[in-house]
ROTOR-932396 format. One record per atom (N, C-alpha, C): residue in one letter; x, y, z. Coordinates in pm, whole numbers, padded with zeros to 5 digits, always signed. Last residue first. Layout:
// residues N
AXYZ ...
END
This chain:
// residues 109
D+11634+19111+17040 D+11720+19138+17156 D+11774+19279+17157 K+11506+19076+16799 K+11426+19126+16910 K+11511+19163+17031 D+11672+18953+16619 D+11656+19097+16607 D+11581+19158+16725 D+11639+18683+16671 D+11763+18748+16713 D+11750+18899+16712 E+11393+18635+16548 E+11403+18623+16693 E+11527+18692+16746 D+11466+18670+16280 D+11366+18759+16340 D+11373+18754+16491 K+11640+18452+16250 K+11692+18588+16238 K+11596+18687+16303 Y+11462+18238+16271 Y+11562+18257+16376 Y+11623+18396+16369 H+11315+18280+16034 H+11245+18276+16163 H+11344+18302+16276 S+11507+18250+15840 S+11451+18384+15859 S+11375+18391+15992 I+11548+17973+15874 I+11658+18067+15896 I+11602+18206+15920 C+11300+17871+15803 C+11351+17848+15938 C+11461+17947+15970 S+11282+17940+15535 S+11189+18003+15628 S+11232+17982+15772 K+11480+17771+15427 K+11498+17916+15421 K+11405+17987+15521 P+11370+17517+15442 P+11478+17553+15534 P+11501+17703+15538 S+11009+17533+15421 S+11139+17532+15357 S+11247+17570+15459 S+10757+17551+15526 S+10834+17432+15558 S+10973+17430+15494 K+10641+17788+15439 K+10657+17765+15582 K+10751+17650+15612 E+10630+17761+15154 E+10719+17858+15217 E+10745+17829+15364 N+10615+17533+14931 N+10559+17546+15066 N+10655+17632+15148 E+10573+17646+14599 E+10661+17602+14706 E+10593+17624+14839 E+10426+17530+14304 E+10408+17613+14424 E+10498+17559+14534 G+10447+17351+14096 G+10525+17473+14088 G+10513+17563+14210 K+10127+17227+14152 K+10247+17216+14072 K+10318+17351+14063 K+10022+17255+14491 K+09998+17280+14348 K+10131+17275+14274 T+10146+17155+14732 T+10008+17126+14695 T+09982+17144+14546 A+10484+17024+14695 A+10384+17123+14736 A+10248+17088+14679 G+10708+16875+14645 G+10592+16808+14700 G+10484+16903+14746 G+10943+16983+14569 G+10847+16957+14462 G+10721+16888+14513 Q+11129+16817+14813 Q+11124+16927+14717 Q+11028+16891+14605 V+10964+16678+15089 V+11038+16653+14966 V+11020+16771+14872 T+11011+16749+15423 T+10925+16773+15307 T+11010+16759+15182 V+11069+16536+15692 V+11132+16605+15580 V+11028+16624+15470 L+11103+16471+16030 L+11007+16499+15924 L+11076+16582+15816 A+11241+16211+16215 A+11264+16343+16157 A+11170+16357+16037 F+11198+16037+16526 F+11170+16053+16384 F+11204+16195+16342 H+11317+15793+16764 H+11290+15931+16723 H+11262+15930+16573 L+11330+15561+17027 L+11294+15586+16889 L+11258+15733+16867 R+11611+15508+17233 R+11472+15556+17222 R+11446+15598+17078 N+11881+15447+17261 N+11788+15336+17241 N+11640+15378+17238 E+11999+15701+17249 E+12000+15624+17373 E+11891+15517+17372 V+11809+15750+16977 V+11896+15824+17067 V+11886+15753+17201 R+11758+15632+16646 R+11750+15610+16790 R+11851+15699+16862 F+11541+15714+16370 F+11673+15694+16429 F+11654+15675+16579 S+11366+15757+16060 S+11373+15710+16199 S+11518+15693+16241 W+11200+15995+15861 W+11322+15920+15887 W+11323+15877+16033 V+10957+16044+15638 V+10975+16033+15782 V+11093+15940+15805 Q+10881+16276+15385 Q+10952+16157+15425 Q+10962+16160+15576 I+10600+16401+15195 I+10693+16405+15307 I+10765+16271+15320 L+10432+16609+14985 L+10505+16482+14987 L+10610+16491+15098 D+10110+16745+15015 D+10254+16760+15035 D+10316+16621+15042 E+09837+16686+15010 E+09914+16658+14888 E+10063+16689+14902 Q+09759+16929+15252 Q+09718+16810+15178 Q+09796+16804+15048 R+10048+17071+15415 R+09916+17078+15353 R+09886+16948+15282 L+10246+17202+15679 L+10209+17090+15591 L+10067+17107+15541 G+10376+17383+15846 G+10315+17431+15722 G+10277+17319+15627 N+10464+17310+16091 N+10553+17283+15980 N+10494+17320+15845 K+10255+17373+16261 K+10387+17432+16287 K+10479+17419+16167 K+10053+17203+16152 K+10041+17349+16144 K+10178+17416+16161 K+10152+16947+16214 K+10119+16982+16075 K+10115+17134+16057 L+10162+16962+16491 L+10285+16943+16415 L+10265+16985+16270 S+09885+16983+16541 S+09977+17087+16586 S+10108+17081+16508 N+09794+16739+16441 N+09747+16865+16380 N+09836+16981+16419 W+09923+16554+16615 W+09956+16557+16472 W+09914+16690+16409 H+09872+16514+16888 H+09943+16637+16847 H+09979+16642+16698 T+09820+16175+16858 T+09838+16287+16950 T+09923+16399+16890 R+09995+15942+16650 R+09875+15988+16719 R+09914+16103+16811 F+10107+15804+16353 F+10137+15899+16460 F+10006+15947+16518 V+10090+15454+16272 V+10037+15591+16262 V+10084+15675+16380 Y+10140+15175+16076 Y+10190+15250+16190 Y+10151+15396+16172 S+09966+14877+16000 S+10001+15014+15963 S+10047+15083+16090 A+09981+14530+15918 A+09990+14638+16015 A+10023+14771+15947 T+09767+14255+15853 T+09868+14348+15804 T+09865+14468+15898 T+09711+13911+15939 T+09685+14055+15955 T+09798+14133+15889 N+09550+13612+15808 N+09662+13688+15862 N+09621+13833+15884 G+09325+13523+15675 G+09334+13501+15819 G+09451+13571+15885 N+09294+13594+15414 N+09356+13463+15439 N+09373+13434+15589 Q+09197+13853+15419 Q+09104+13744+15388 Q+09162+13607+15419 K+09333+14024+15706 K+09333+13989+15564 K+09236+13874+15543 P+09274+14285+15944 P+09267+14145+15903 P+09268+14130+15751 Y+09507+14519+16060 Y+09392+14498+15972 Y+09390+14352+15930 D+09626+14707+16335 D+09622+14580+16263 D+09493+14568+16183 W+09825+14978+16402 W+09687+14939+16373 W+09694+14811+16289 Q+10040+15103+16640 Q+10023+15000+16538 Q+09876+14967+16524 K+10148+15436+16699 K+10058+15326+16728 K+10050+15230+16609 L+10328+15667+16868 L+10330+15586+16746 L+10250+15460+16778 I+10261+15977+16999 I+10241+15834+17020 I+10244+15768+16883 M+10496+16246+17050 M+10384+16180+16983 M+10373+16036+17031 D+10637+16561+17104 D+10610+16428+17158 D+10488+16371+17088 S+10854+16746+16892 S+10719+16720+16941 S+10712+16578+16995 V+11094+16995+16842 V+11069+16857+16882 V+10929+16845+16940 D+11225+17181+16571 D+11138+17177+16688 D+11101+17031+16715 L+11370+17215+16340 L+11433+17143+16451 L+11353+17151+16580 C+11208+17300+16142 C+11291+17401+16208 C+11356+17346+16335 H+11070+17061+16070 H+11157+17131+15977 H+11253+17229+16042 G+11069+16843+16364 G+11011+16911+16249 G+11116+16985+16168 I+11108+16532+16508 I+11173+16660+16484 I+11118+16719+16355 I+10939+16350+16751 I+10951+16377+16608 I+11005+16519+16591 K+10959+16084+16982 K+10982+16226+16955 K+10996+16241+16804 V+10717+15857+17124 V+10831+15890+17039 V+10845+16041+17031 E+10573+15592+17301 E+10597+15736+17297 E+10724+15761+17217 I+10389+15331+17138 I+10504+15379+17213 I+10514+15530+17201 K+10169+15050+17110 K+10192+15194+17101 K+10312+15232+17187 K+10140+14781+17144 K+10112+14833+17011 K+10129+14984+17001 K+10163+14702+17404 K+10280+14683+17319 K+10260+14742+17180 I+09904+14748+17497 I+10014+14830+17549 I+10137+14819+17458 E+09746+14547+17371 E+09728+14689+17336 E+09847+14775+17380 D+09942+14250+17287 D+09842+14326+17362 D+09848+14475+17329 M+09953+14025+17023 M+10019+14137+17088 M+09913+14218+17162 
END
């Protein structure tokens, strides 16, 4: 597979329904038996997405895939109980924080 076919432009939806453009890239790793194994990684703007969604090391996330008009999209979901420290909730990434964020914007009008 050539380099161009190993990466595609995708959209990823964050916790507060914000949409980010990313590159999904396939990284191939050789195995001892001569075959390869592949990993898929999000490239470009990952740190920005991580910051916007309040993600921290050790957070447990799910990435759901779906298609819109045959184009690949992803949705980022933080799993309940996946915060950095046991019993600590990730306030920035909870649905509750998205609602209060939108209420604050409405109050400015």
